[in-house]
C-alpha positions as CSV (number, residue, x, y, z in Angstrom):
1,M,-18.5,-3.7,-7.0
2,F,-15.4,-5.3,-8.6
3,G,-14.5,-2.6,-11.2
4,H,-11.3,-3.9,-12.7
5,L,-12.4,-7.4,-13.6
6,K,-10.0,-7.9,-16.5
7,E,-11.6,-11.0,-18.0
8,I,-10.5,-11.4,-21.8
9,G,-6.7,-11.7,-22.7
10,M,-5.0,-10.7,-26.1
11,D,-5.4,-14.3,-27.2
12,G,-9.2,-14.0,-26.4
13,R,-9.3,-16.4,-23.5
14,E,-10.7,-15.6,-20.2
15,S,-7.8,-14.4,-17.8
16,Q,-7.5,-15.9,-14.4
17,I,-8.5,-13.7,-11.5
18,R,-4.9,-12.3,-9.9
19,H,-4.1,-11.9,-6.3
20,L,-1.0,-9.9,-5.6
21,I,0.5,-10.4,-2.2
22,V,3.0,-7.6,-1.2
23,L,5.1,-9.2,2.0
24,G,7.1,-7.1,4.2
25,H,9.2,-8.8,6.8
26,P,12.8,-9.9,6.7
27,G,12.4,-13.3,8.5
28,P,11.9,-16.1,5.9
29,A,10.8,-18.6,8.5
30,G,8.6,-16.2,10.5
31,F,4.7,-16.0,10.8
32,N,4.4,-13.4,8.2
33,H,5.9,-15.4,5.6
34,A,3.6,-18.1,6.8
35,V,0.6,-16.0,6.2
36,A,1.5,-15.1,2.7
37,A,2.3,-18.8,2.2
38,A,-1.3,-19.8,3.5
39,Y,-2.9,-17.2,1.6
40,G,-1.2,-17.9,-1.8
41,D,-2.1,-21.7,-1.3
42,T,-5.4,-21.3,-0.7
43,V,-6.0,-19.1,-3.7
44,R,-4.2,-21.6,-6.2
45,A,-6.4,-24.3,-4.6
46,C,-9.4,-22.2,-5.6
47,G,-8.2,-22.0,-9.2
48,Q,-7.0,-18.4,-9.2
49,E,-3.5,-17.0,-9.5
50,A,-1.4,-15.8,-6.4
51,V,1.8,-13.5,-7.1
52,V,3.9,-13.0,-4.2
53,R,6.2,-10.1,-3.9
54,D,8.5,-10.6,-1.0
55,L,10.1,-7.0,-0.8
56,Y,13.2,-8.0,1.5
57,I,14.2,-11.0,-1.1
58,L,13.6,-8.3,-3.7
59,G,15.7,-5.7,-2.1
60,F,13.0,-3.4,-2.9
61,N,14.2,0.2,-2.1
62,P,11.7,2.1,0.0
63,C,13.3,5.4,-0.6
64,L,11.2,7.8,-2.8
65,T,13.9,9.8,-5.0
66,A,13.5,13.5,-5.9
67,A,13.3,12.3,-9.6
68,E,10.2,10.2,-8.8
69,R,8.4,12.7,-6.7
70,S,6.2,15.0,-8.4
71,T,3.2,17.1,-7.6
72,S,1.8,16.7,-11.2
73,G,2.1,12.9,-11.0
74,R,4.5,12.9,-13.8
75,G,7.6,12.0,-12.0
76,A,10.4,9.8,-13.7
77,L,9.7,6.1,-12.7
78,G,12.3,3.7,-11.4
79,E,12.5,0.2,-13.5
80,D,11.5,-1.7,-10.1
81,V,8.3,0.3,-9.8
82,K,7.4,-0.3,-13.3
83,I,7.5,-4.1,-12.8
84,E,5.2,-3.7,-9.7
85,L,2.7,-1.3,-11.6
86,D,2.6,-4.0,-14.2
87,L,1.5,-6.7,-11.7
88,I,-1.1,-4.3,-10.2
89,R,-2.4,-3.5,-13.5
90,D,-3.3,-7.3,-14.0
91,C,-4.6,-8.3,-10.5
92,E,-8.0,-7.7,-8.9
93,V,-6.7,-8.1,-5.3
94,I,-3.7,-6.3,-3.6
95,V,-2.8,-8.4,-0.2
96,L,-0.3,-6.4,2.2
97,V,1.3,-8.9,5.0
98,Y,3.3,-7.1,7.5
99,P,4.1,-6.7,11.2
100,I,3.5,-3.6,13.3
101,W,6.6,-2.1,14.6
102,F,6.3,0.7,16.9
103,G,2.7,1.5,15.8
104,M,3.3,1.6,12.3
105,P,4.2,-0.9,9.0
106,P,7.7,-1.2,8.5
107,A,9.5,1.3,6.2
108,I,9.8,-1.0,3.6
109,V,6.1,-1.5,3.1
110,K,5.6,2.4,3.6
111,G,8.0,2.8,1.0
112,Y,6.2,0.5,-1.5
113,V,3.1,2.7,-1.0
114,D,5.0,5.8,-1.8
115,R,6.8,4.5,-4.9
116,V,4.4,2.2,-6.2
117,F,1.0,3.2,-5.2
118,G,1.9,6.9,-5.4
119,A,3.5,6.6,-8.9
120,G,1.4,9.0,-11.2
121,F,-0.9,10.3,-8.5
122,A,-1.0,14.1,-8.5
123,A,-1.5,16.6,-5.7
124,D,-4.8,17.8,-7.6
125,N,-6.2,14.2,-7.2
126,L,-6.7,14.8,-3.6
127,K,-8.8,17.6,-4.2
128,T,-10.9,16.5,-7.0
129,L,-11.2,13.2,-5.3
130,T,-9.9,11.3,-8.5
131,P,-8.7,7.9,-7.5
132,H,-5.8,6.2,-8.7
133,P,-6.3,4.4,-12.3
134,L,-4.6,1.5,-11.7
135,L,-6.0,0.9,-8.1
136,H,-9.6,2.2,-8.1
137,G,-12.1,-0.7,-7.8
138,K,-9.3,-3.2,-6.8
139,Q,-9.7,-4.9,-3.3
140,L,-7.0,-4.2,-0.7
141,I,-6.7,-6.8,2.0
142,I,-4.2,-6.5,4.9
143,F,-2.9,-9.2,7.2
144,S,-0.8,-7.5,10.1
145,S,0.5,-9.0,13.3
146,S,1.9,-7.8,16.4
147,A,3.5,-9.2,19.6
148,S,1.3,-7.1,21.6
149,T,-2.4,-7.8,22.1
150,R,-5.1,-5.7,20.4
151,P,-6.2,-4.3,23.6
152,W,-2.8,-3.1,24.4
153,L,-2.8,-1.2,21.1
154,E,-6.3,0.0,21.4
155,E,-5.7,1.4,25.0
156,R,-2.7,3.8,23.5
157,G,-4.6,4.6,20.6
158,Q,-2.3,2.9,18.2
159,W,-4.7,0.7,16.6
160,Q,-7.2,3.6,16.0
161,S,-4.3,5.8,14.7
162,L,-3.1,3.0,12.1
163,H,-6.9,2.2,10.9
164,Q,-7.5,6.0,10.1
165,A,-3.9,6.8,9.0
166,F,-3.2,3.7,6.6
167,D,-6.4,1.7,6.1
168,L,-9.2,4.3,5.6
169,Y,-6.8,6.7,4.1
170,L,-5.5,4.2,1.4
171,Q,-9.0,3.1,0.7
172,T,-10.1,6.8,0.1
173,V,-7.6,8.3,-1.7
174,F,-6.6,5.4,-4.0
175,G,-10.1,4.4,-4.6
176,F,-10.0,0.7,-3.4
177,C,-13.4,-0.7,-3.4
178,E,-13.0,-2.3,-0.3
179,T,-10.2,-2.7,2.5
180,Q,-10.0,-5.5,4.9
181,H,-7.8,-5.5,7.8
182,V,-7.0,-8.7,9.6
183,H,-4.8,-8.7,12.8
184,F,-3.3,-11.4,14.7
185,D,-1.9,-10.3,17.8
186,A,0.1,-12.0,20.8
187,V,2.4,-13.5,17.8
188,V,5.7,-14.1,19.5
189,E,8.7,-16.3,18.8
190,G,8.2,-19.6,20.1
191,G,4.6,-19.0,20.8
192,A,1.9,-21.9,20.9
193,T,1.7,-23.8,18.1
194,Q,-2.5,-23.8,18.3
195,H,-2.5,-20.0,18.0
196,V,-0.6,-19.9,14.8
197,E,-2.7,-22.6,13.4
198,E,-5.7,-20.9,14.3
199,C,-4.3,-17.7,12.7
200,L,-3.2,-19.4,9.4
201,A,-6.9,-21.2,9.5
202,S,-8.3,-17.7,9.5
203,V,-6.2,-16.3,6.7
204,E,-7.3,-19.5,4.5
205,E,-10.8,-19.0,5.2
206,R,-10.5,-15.1,4.4
207,A,-8.9,-16.2,1.1
208,R,-11.9,-18.7,0.3
209,K,-14.3,-16.1,1.0
210,L,-12.6,-13.5,-1.2
211,C,-12.0,-16.0,-4.1
212,A,-15.6,-16.9,-4.1
213,A,-16.8,-13.4,-4.2
214,L,-14.5,-12.6,-6.8
215,L,-15.6,-15.6,-9.0
216,H,-19.1,-14.6,-8.5
217,G,-18.5,-10.9,-9.3
218,R,-17.1,-12.1,-12.6
219,R,-19.9,-14.4,-13.5
220,R,-22.2,-11.7,-12.7
221,H,-20.6,-9.1,-14.9
222,R,-20.4,-11.6,-17.7
223,F,-24.0,-12.4,-17.7
224,E,-24.8,-8.7,-17.4
225,H,-22.8,-7.9,-20.6
226,S,-23.7,-11.0,-22.5
227,P,-25.4,-10.4,-25.8
228,V,-29.2,-11.0,-25.6
């Protein structure tokens, strides 16, 4: 199930399980930052590693350049993309945290998918169903939020469209072993504190369960491959 469990480092010691949190919201004191912080703090409390990539703070450029784009998957990668790929290489979980704006993730998140997830991915991979070598077997978990309610999004077909065009598409094309999407609706400025606390408690619970599952998977992998 967990195809990319990198257990032993160059020094012979077992490496920590790493979660890469990619945050796409410009408001540093907002709900999405609180979600990213709650997830990261819970992961660290479980003895695993959490790395946060705040795309706005980093000044991440979401625009795919002509030099990067290549149907053969051999485009020239920017230095910022190389940094992200190195972080992805050493993680077991990728966490996307973003608001839904006009029925879609923010442009900076879509740009991260275009430039980072899509780096080295060839058009033929779609035909042959060849997964991305760095993403294949990893966990993808998405935490999204919206001011509107989930029923409102569903009535207008936006939720189904997002689920098909983003969640399932990313899992299928890039080869994630599992994709979870946790959505928090009716998140507005000045909203009820209790609602926010309940949402963050849900984030913490998801993080704990995933940490436990990853640790169990690593121990099972170690047992199955240990010399008799």
